[in-house]
VOVOSE-828141 format. One record per residue (C-alpha): z, y, x; chain. Coordinates in steps of 0.2 Angstrom, whole numbers, always signed. Layout:
N
      up   north    east   chain
       Z       Y       X       A
...
//
This chain:
635
      up   north    east   chain
     +47   +1319     -62       A
     +47   +1327     -44       A
     +53   +1345     -44       A
     +51   +1355     -28       A
     +60   +1372     -29       A
     +59   +1386     -17       A
     +57   +1375      -2       A
     +60   +1382     +15       A
     +58   +1373     +31       A
     +54   +1377     +49       A
     +50   +1365     +64       A
     +52   +1371     +82       A
     +54   +1389     +76       A
     +37   +1388     +66       A
     +39   +1390     +47       A
     +30   +1377     +37       A
     +37   +1380     +20       A
     +43   +1397     +13       A
     +48   +1398      -5       A
     +36   +1383     -10       A
     +38   +1376     -27       A
     +29   +1363     -37       A
     +33   +1351     -52       A
     +24   +1334     -53       A
     +27   +1325     -69       A
     +30   +1306     -69       A
     +15   +1295     -68       A
      +4   +1308     -60       A
      -9   +1304     -46       A
      -9   +1319     -34       A
     -19   +1321     -19       A
     -11   +1333      -6       A
     -24   +1343      +5       A
     -22   +1357     +18       A
     -27   +1360     +36       A
     -21   +1349     +50       A
      -4   +1355     +55       A
      +0   +1364     +39       A
     +14   +1352     +35       A
      +8   +1338     +24       A
     +16   +1324     +33       A
     +32   +1334     +35       A
     +32   +1336     +16       A
     +33   +1317     +14       A
     +47   +1316     +26       A
     +57   +1329     +17       A
     +54   +1320      +0       A
     +60   +1304      +8       A
     +76   +1313     +15       A
     +71   +1310     +33       A
     +73   +1328     +37       A
     +85   +1341     +30       A
     +79   +1356     +21       A
     +82   +1374     +27       A
     +83   +1380      +9       A
     +78   +1376      -9       A
     +79   +1358     -16       A
     +68   +1343     -19       A
     +74   +1334     -35       A
     +69   +1316     -40       A
     +77   +1304     -53       A
     +92   +1295     -48       A
     +89   +1277     -42       A
     +70   +1281     -41       A
     +62   +1270     -27       A
     +51   +1279     -14       A
     +39   +1269      -4       A
     +27   +1273     +10       A
     +18   +1266     +25       A
     +27   +1273     +41       A
     +21   +1260     +54       A
     +12   +1244     +56       A
     +21   +1227     +52       A
     +28   +1219     +68       A
     +18   +1204     +75       A
     +29   +1190     +70       A
     +26   +1172     +66       A
     +28   +1175     +47       A
     +12   +1173     +37       A
      +4   +1188     +29       A
      +8   +1182     +11       A
     +26   +1179     +15       A
     +27   +1196     +24       A
     +20   +1205      +8       A
     +32   +1195      -3       A
     +47   +1200      +7       A
     +43   +1218      +3       A
     +50   +1215     -14       A
     +68   +1214      -7       A
     +76   +1211     -24       A
     +65   +1196     -28       A
     +67   +1189     -10       A
     +86   +1190     -12       A
     +86   +1183     -29       A
     +75   +1168     -24       A
     +87   +1165      -9       A
    +102   +1166     -20       A
     +94   +1154     -33       A
     +95   +1140     -20       A
    +114   +1141     -19       A
    +120   +1149     -35       A
    +132   +1140     -47       A
    +140   +1143     -63       A
    +136   +1158     -73       A
    +128   +1167     -59       A
    +113   +1155     -59       A
    +109   +1161     -77       A
    +110   +1179     -71       A
     +98   +1176     -57       A
     +86   +1167     -67       A
     +86   +1180     -80       A
     +83   +1194     -68       A
     +69   +1184     -59       A
     +60   +1182     -76       A
     +63   +1201     -79       A
     +54   +1205     -63       A
     +40   +1192     -66       A
     +45   +1183     -50       A
     +34   +1168     -54       A
     +17   +1178     -53       A
     +22   +1187     -37       A
     +12   +1176     -25       A
      -4   +1178     -36       A
      -1   +1197     -36       A
      +2   +1198     -17       A
     -13   +1187     -14       A
     -24   +1199     -25       A
     -18   +1214     -15       A
     -21   +1206      +2       A
     -38   +1200      -4       A
     -43   +1218     -10       A
     -38   +1224      +8       A
     -49   +1212     +17       A
     -39   +1196     +19       A
     -46   +1180     +12       A
     -35   +1165      +8       A
     -36   +1158     +26       A
     -30   +1174     +33       A
     -16   +1176     +21       A
      -8   +1160     +28       A
     -10   +1166     +46       A
      +5   +1174     +56       A
      +5   +1193     +58       A
      +5   +1191     +77       A
     -13   +1184     +75       A
     -19   +1202     +70       A
     -22   +1218     +79       A
     -13   +1234     +75       A
     -26   +1241     +63       A
     -25   +1225     +53       A
      -6   +1225     +53       A
      -7   +1242     +46       A
     -17   +1235     +31       A
      -3   +1222     +29       A
     +10   +1236     +29       A
      -1   +1245     +15       A
      -2   +1229      +5       A
     +17   +1227      +6       A
     +21   +1244      -1       A
      +8   +1242     -15       A
     +16   +1225     -19       A
     +34   +1233     -20       A
     +27   +1245     -33       A
     +39   +1260     -29       A
     +42   +1273     -42       A
     +35   +1286     -30       A
     +21   +1279     -19       A
     +18   +1291      -4       A
      +2   +1287      +6       A
      -3   +1296     +22       A
     -22   +1294     +25       A
     -22   +1276     +18       A
     -41   +1273     +21       A
     -40   +1276     +40       A
     -39   +1258     +43       A
     -50   +1252     +29       A
     -68   +1248     +28       A
     -79   +1254     +13       A
     -75   +1239      +2       A
     -57   +1241      +5       A
     -57   +1259      +2       A
     -66   +1257     -15       A
     -54   +1243     -20       A
     -39   +1255     -15       A
     -47   +1269     -26       A
     -48   +1257     -41       A
     -30   +1251     -38       A
     -22   +1268     -36       A
     -31   +1274     -52       A
     -22   +1261     -62       A
      -6   +1261     -53       A
      +8   +1263     -66       A
     +20   +1275     -57       A
     +18   +1292     -47       A
      +6   +1293     -32       A
      +6   +1306     -19       A
      -8   +1303      -6       A
     -13   +1314      +9       A
     -31   +1311     +12       A
     -47   +1318     +18       A
     -58   +1306      +9       A
     -67   +1316      -4       A
     -72   +1300     -14       A
     -54   +1295     -16       A
     -48   +1312     -20       A
     -62   +1313     -34       A
     -60   +1296     -41       A
     -42   +1290     -39       A
     -31   +1306     -42       A
     -30   +1318     -57       A
     -22   +1333     -48       A
     -23   +1341     -31       A
      -8   +1349     -22       A
     -14   +1362     -10       A
      -3   +1367      +5       A
      -8   +1384     +12       A
      +1   +1399     +18       A
     +18   +1389     +17       A
     +16   +1388      -2       A
     +11   +1374     -14       A
      -1   +1376     -28       A
      -5   +1362     -40       A
     -23   +1361     -47       A
     -29   +1350     -61       A
     -44   +1338     -58       A
     -51   +1330     -42       A
     -56   +1338     -26       A
     -73   +1344     -32       A
     -64   +1353     -46       A
     -51   +1360     -34       A
     -65   +1367     -23       A
     -73   +1376     -38       A
     -57   +1383     -44       A
     -52   +1389     -27       A
     -69   +1397     -24       A
     -68   +1406     -40       A
     -50   +1412     -36       A
     -55   +1418     -19       A
     -70   +1428     -26       A
     -59   +1436     -39       A
     -46   +1440     -26       A
     -59   +1447     -15       A
     -66   +1458     -29       A
     -49   +1464     -34       A
     -45   +1469     -16       A
     -61   +1479     -15       A
     -57   +1488     -31       A
     -40   +1492     -25       A
     -47   +1498      -8       A
     -58   +1510     -18       A
     -44   +1516     -29       A
     -33   +1519     -14       A
     -47   +1529      -5       A
     -49   +1540     -21       A
     -31   +1543     -22       A
     -29   +1547      -4       A
     -44   +1559      -5       A
     -35   +1569     -19       A
     -19   +1569      -9       A
     -28   +1575      +7       A
     -37   +1589      -2       A
     -24   +1596     -13       A
      -7   +1593      -4       A
      -6   +1610      +3       A
     -12   +1619     -13       A
      +2   +1625     -24       A
      -6   +1622     -40       A
     -10   +1604     -36       A
      +5   +1600     -26       A
     +14   +1591     -40       A
      -1   +1581     -44       A
      -4   +1576     -26       A
     +14   +1571     -24       A
     +12   +1560     -40       A
      -3   +1551     -33       A
      +6   +1549     -16       A
     +20   +1540     -25       A
      +7   +1529     -34       A
      +0   +1524     -17       A
     +17   +1519     -11       A
     +21   +1509     -27       A
      +4   +1500     -26       A
      +6   +1481     -22       A
      -7   +1477      -8       A
     -20   +1464     -13       A
     -27   +1456      +2       A
     -44   +1449      +3       A
     -44   +1430      +7       A
     -46   +1427     +25       A
     -61   +1416     +30       A
     -55   +1401     +40       A
     -61   +1398     +57       A
     -78   +1388     +56       A
     -77   +1370     +61       A
     -91   +1365     +73       A
     -99   +1350     +82       A
    -113   +1354     +94       A
    -123   +1338     +98       A
    -135   +1340    +113       A
    -154   +1338    +109       A
    -163   +1323    +117       A
    -181   +1323    +122       A
    -193   +1314    +110       A
    -198   +1296    +113       A
    -212   +1286    +107       A
    -208   +1275     +92       A
    -200   +1262     +90       A
    -185   +1266    +101       A
    -178   +1249     +98       A
    -185   +1233     +91       A
    -177   +1216     +87       A
    -188   +1200     +85       A
    -179   +1184     +79       A
    -163   +1189     +88       A
    -146   +1182     +86       A
    -129   +1188     +92       A
    -112   +1182     +92       A
     -97   +1177    +103       A
     -93   +1161    +113       A
    -109   +1153    +109       A
    -106   +1155     +90       A
    -119   +1166     +81       A
    -113   +1179     +69       A
    -130   +1186     +65       A
    -146   +1177     +66       A
    -165   +1180     +63       A
    -164   +1198     +66       A
    -181   +1207     +64       A
    -177   +1225     +64       A
    -185   +1242     +70       A
    -177   +1258     +73       A
    -186   +1275     +76       A
    -179   +1291     +83       A
    -179   +1299     +66       A
    -169   +1285     +57       A
    -153   +1288     +48       A
    -146   +1271     +44       A
    -130   +1266     +36       A
    -123   +1248     +38       A
    -116   +1241     +22       A
    -107   +1224     +20       A
     -90   +1217     +18       A
     -77   +1216     +32       A
     -80   +1202     +44       A
     -99   +1201     +40       A
    -104   +1208     +57       A
    -107   +1226     +55       A
     -98   +1230     +72       A
    -106   +1215     +80       A
    -124   +1222     +76       A
    -118   +1240     +82       A
    -113   +1232     +99       A
    -130   +1223    +100       A
    -140   +1239     +97       A
    -128   +1249    +109       A
    -132   +1236    +122       A
    -113   +1231    +123       A
    -117   +1213    +117       A
    -132   +1203    +124       A
    -143   +1193    +111       A
    -141   +1175    +111       A
    -159   +1171    +107       A
    -174   +1181    +102       A
    -180   +1197    +110       A
    -173   +1215    +110       A
    -186   +1228    +115       A
    -180   +1246    +119       A
    -189   +1261    +126       A
    -187   +1262    +145       A
    -179   +1280    +144       A
    -167   +1276    +129       A
    -150   +1283    +130       A
    -137   +1277    +117       A
    -121   +1285    +112       A
    -107   +1274    +105       A
     -92   +1280     +96       A
     -78   +1268     +89       A
     -60   +1271     +84       A
     -54   +1260     +99       A
     -62   +1273    +111       A
     -50   +1286    +104       A
     -36   +1275    +108       A
     -42   +1272    +126       A
     -42   +1291    +131       A
     -30   +1295    +145       A
     -15   +1302    +136       A
      -8   +1310    +152       A
     -24   +1320    +156       A
     -31   +1335    +148       A
     -49   +1336    +139       A
     -54   +1346    +155       A
     -49   +1332    +166       A
     -59   +1320    +156       A
     -75   +1331    +158       A
     -72   +1334    +176       A
     -72   +1315    +179       A
     -88   +1313    +168       A
     -97   +1328    +175       A
     -89   +1332    +193       A
    -103   +1343    +198       A
    -102   +1355    +183       A
     -94   +1372    +183       A
     -77   +1373    +174       A
     -85   +1386    +163       A
     -98   +1374    +157       A
     -84   +1361    +154       A
     -75   +1374    +143       A
     -91   +1378    +134       A
     -94   +1359    +130       A
     -76   +1358    +123       A
     -78   +1374    +112       A
     -94   +1366    +105       A
     -83   +1352     +98       A
     -70   +1364     +91       A
     -58   +1361    +106       A
     -53   +1379    +111       A
     -44   +1386    +127       A
     -27   +1380    +121       A
     -33   +1362    +118       A
     -43   +1361    +133       A
     -28   +1361    +144       A
     -16   +1351    +133       A
     -12   +1333    +137       A
     -22   +1321    +126       A
      -5   +1313    +121       A
      +0   +1329    +113       A
     -17   +1332    +103       A
     -19   +1328     +85       A
     -29   +1313     +79       A
     -43   +1324     +74       A
     -43   +1333     +91       A
     -44   +1316    +100       A
     -58   +1310     +89       A
     -68   +1326     +94       A
     -65   +1323    +112       A
     -71   +1305    +110       A
     -87   +1311    +101       A
     -90   +1324    +114       A
     -89   +1310    +128       A
    -100   +1299    +117       A
    -114   +1312    +116       A
    -113   +1320    +134       A
    -129   +1312    +139       A
    -139   +1318    +125       A
    -142   +1301    +117       A
    -158   +1297    +108       A
    -148   +1286     +96       A
    -130   +1289     +91       A
    -120   +1274     +84       A
    -104   +1279     +75       A
     -91   +1266     +69       A
     -79   +1275     +57       A
     -81   +1292     +65       A
     -71   +1302     +51       A
     -54   +1294     +54       A
     -42   +1308     +57       A
     -54   +1321     +54       A
     -50   +1334     +40       A
     -62   +1338     +27       A
     -68   +1354     +35       A
     -72   +1343     +51       A
     -81   +1330     +41       A
     -92   +1343     +33       A
     -96   +1350     +51       A
    -100   +1332     +56       A
    -112   +1331     +42       A
    -121   +1347     +47       A
    -122   +1342     +65       A
    -129   +1325     +61       A
    -142   +1333     +49       A
    -148   +1344     +63       A
    -147   +1331     +77       A
    -165   +1325     +82       A
    -159   +1307     +87       A
    -157   +1291     +77       A
    -140   +1288     +69       A
    -132   +1272     +65       A
    -117   +1274     +53       A
    -102   +1262     +49       A
     -90   +1272     +38       A
     -79   +1270     +22       A
     -83   +1288     +18       A
     -96   +1287      +5       A
     -98   +1306      +5       A
    -103   +1306     +23       A
    -115   +1291     +20       A
    -123   +1299      +5       A
    -127   +1316     +14       A
    -133   +1308     +31       A
    -140   +1291     +28       A
    -158   +1289     +21       A
    -159   +1270     +24       A
    -147   +1257     +20       A
    -145   +1240     +29       A
    -134   +1226     +21       A
    -126   +1215     +33       A
    -121   +1199     +23       A
    -122   +1180     +25       A
    -127   +1181     +44       A
    -142   +1191     +40       A
    -147   +1210     +40       A
    -159   +1216     +27       A
    -164   +1233     +19       A
    -153   +1237      +3       A
    -165   +1243     -10       A
    -153   +1252     -21       A
    -143   +1268     -17       A
    -125   +1270     -13       A
    -120   +1272     -31       A
    -128   +1256     -35       A
    -120   +1247     -20       A
    -103   +1254     -26       A
    -107   +1248     -44       A
    -112   +1230     -37       A
     -95   +1229     -28       A
     -85   +1234     -43       A
     -95   +1223     -55       A
     -93   +1208     -43       A
     -74   +1211     -43       A
     -74   +1212     -62       A
     -84   +1196     -64       A
     -72   +1187     -53       A
     -57   +1193     -63       A
     -66   +1189     -80       A
     -69   +1171     -74       A
     -52   +1169     -68       A
     -45   +1174     -85       A
     -57   +1163     -95       A
     -49   +1150    -106       A
     -44   +1134     -98       A
     -45   +1117    -105       A
     -32   +1114    -119       A
     -21   +1104    -108       A
     -17   +1120     -99       A
      -4   +1130    -109       A
     -11   +1147    -114       A
      +5   +1156    -108       A
      -1   +1152     -90       A
     -17   +1161     -91       A
      -9   +1178     -88       A
      -1   +1172     -72       A
     -16   +1165     -65       A
     -23   +1174     -49       A
     -37   +1186     -55       A
     -47   +1185     -39       A
     -54   +1167     -38       A
     -72   +1166     -35       A
     -82   +1152     -43       A
     -80   +1136     -33       A
     -93   +1134     -19       A
     -97   +1118      -9       A
     -95   +1126      +8       A
     -82   +1118     +20       A
     -73   +1135     +21       A
     -71   +1136      +2       A
     -65   +1119      +0       A
     -52   +1122     +14       A
     -46   +1137      +5       A
     -45   +1128     -11       A
     -34   +1114      -3       A
     -23   +1127      +4       A
     -21   +1135     -13       A
     -17   +1118     -21       A
      -3   +1115      -8       A
      +4   +1132     -12       A
      +4   +1128     -31       A
     +12   +1111     -27       A
     +26   +1119     -17       A
     +29   +1132     -31       A
     +31   +1118     -44       A
     +43   +1108     -33       A
     +54   +1124     -31       A
     +55   +1128     -49       A
     +58   +1109     -53       A
     +73   +1110     -42       A
     +80   +1124     -51       A
     +76   +1115     -68       A
     +86   +1100     -62       A
    +101   +1110     -57       A
    +102   +1119     -73       A
     +99   +1103     -83       A
    +113   +1095     -74       A
    +124   +1110     -78       A
    +119   +1109     -97       A
    +123   +1090     -97       A
    +141   +1093     -91       A
    +153   +1091    -105       A
    +165   +1102     -96       A
    +153   +1117     -99       A
    +155   +1115    -118       A
    +174   +1114    -118       A
    +177   +1129    -107       A
    +162   +1141    -111       A
    +162   +1153    -126       A
    +147   +1152    -138       A
    +139   +1168    -130       A
    +139   +1159    -113       A
    +132   +1144    -120       A
    +118   +1154    -128       A
    +114   +1162    -112       A
    +113   +1146    -102       A
    +102   +1139    -115       A
     +91   +1154    -115       A
     +90   +1153     -96       A
     +85   +1135     -97       A
     +71   +1140    -109       A
     +64   +1153     -97       A
     +64   +1140     -82       A
     +54   +1128     -93       A
     +42   +1142     -97       A
     +41   +1146     -78       A
     +38   +1128     -74       A
     +24   +1127     -87       A
     +15   +1142     -79       A
     +17   +1134     -62       A
     +11   +1117     -68       A
      -4   +1126     -76       A
      -9   +1135     -60       A
      -7   +1118     -51       A
     -19   +1110     -64       A
     -31   +1124     -62       A
     -31   +1123     -43       A
     -34   +1104     -44       A
     -48   +1106     -56       A
     -57   +1119     -45       A
     -55   +1108     -30       A
     -62   +1093     -39       A
     -77   +1102     -45       A
     -81   +1109     -28       A
     -79   +1092     -20       A
     -91   +1085     -33       A
    -104   +1098     -30       A
    -103   +1095     -11       A
    -107   +1077     -14       A
    -123   +1081     -24       A
//
């Protein structure tokens, strides 16, 4: 259980918490919401003990492990799989000690390794990495081969694998695609311990958590249900508060009127004084304040004759290698298109082709002669000049415009007078995203391409973006992990898969169901009974994410790598088996050891034999899959 009692904390003289309290029972999944700057991330730092409280207390059970993602993993030569495995520090230390342990200590080490299910760790780590977008080949690559956003995914995989008692996640979907975000939702819903997640993703807050912790006015309030339930409850509370405030105002006016009329009249003076005391004792009920409205204002382009862009037999890729081929697509100015597809299939590549940032390798790309395209991607936010202000960026882009016009443009994207003259490096992630969106739409584009536009935007800003896109008269191409945004904006779905792009006939709910069903089918096939030569005890340890063998060169390459890992695992356990066999074969052990010690050694030997049987079963299964794939490739 996590108990926050009468918490007070100020930062730079600004109070973030004042008498805040909340109790979160063990095992609860809780989404933390509140306006940007309210103190959500600071709350995490207080829970982890990184900051000292001004007052109150935060109580968690003794020895409880708290885990979170604070920064990306370093770009080292260590493989992704080994990086994630190292996150379980106890297992890593025990595995290292098992190499050199002697005497009674080796039995203790082996017993603890069995307790923590160390032998299935690689399969569990590989499953998490695959869910976050890393296939078997990528898992064997060094961390240095990946960019910062991808290394954030590795850091997320590491903390999920370590399975802390209190899992603290701050905007975990910001570096995930739609498939990764859906996988994370499913994983968190089944996570066996307490989860606290700061998120602006309505889908995650509705499907992965059972409670919402709302931070507002320096207080904490826990609500049952997901985000939509919280919104309804909050709206009802605000309506009730507003009605009570109106009733009290009317009551106050009535009492004050009596006092004003009869205070000077001797026969009524006592009654007037009584009513005056009632006014003084009356606890004021304040009507809820309406939050400042969040806005985006996209400039309106002139109408163009359809189609504004057409692809005929086009292909596109990098370094003479085509990623997408046979593209026959048409875009009109009133289109709202969401690009679906797994990570790495080519959604961003298609976006760059449509935006004119990549040339077609073959085929034709026909565009309207007056077509203007606005392009927003997360890397553009990172490329803003951190030592300049938003006004400086607009002066460079529009040197002939008056300063008042610059300020009006910024205000149209929710950047007020204070933010306009603040260095970009000091702006929040959401404010930087707003500035990048403004710059992308400055020329009133006929087509707006948005690649993950909601990262760092709070829920109010996301709703404002939906409204702005709905009112926008140009075409919209969307790549996003935010299914709420896609569902409200997109009216056409294109699936990018297998090097092709084609319309997806279903809706977003059916696409989500397809993804989840595919994952369940893979899990079911991986858990299906093996031939009798494979011990049944090994089935539970088998990785649950192996797809049916295919005959492609890449799949066979992955299977060979998996077989090598299985062989290495068997060799490692066999070494431990030989050491313990030698120990048990030593007559001196039976002369010096007590009966209890002998029983412990023999139990450890049985556990190692069990682990060896499981490892050999994985090896046999990997070899069988490879043999079947090779046989298919020769047909």
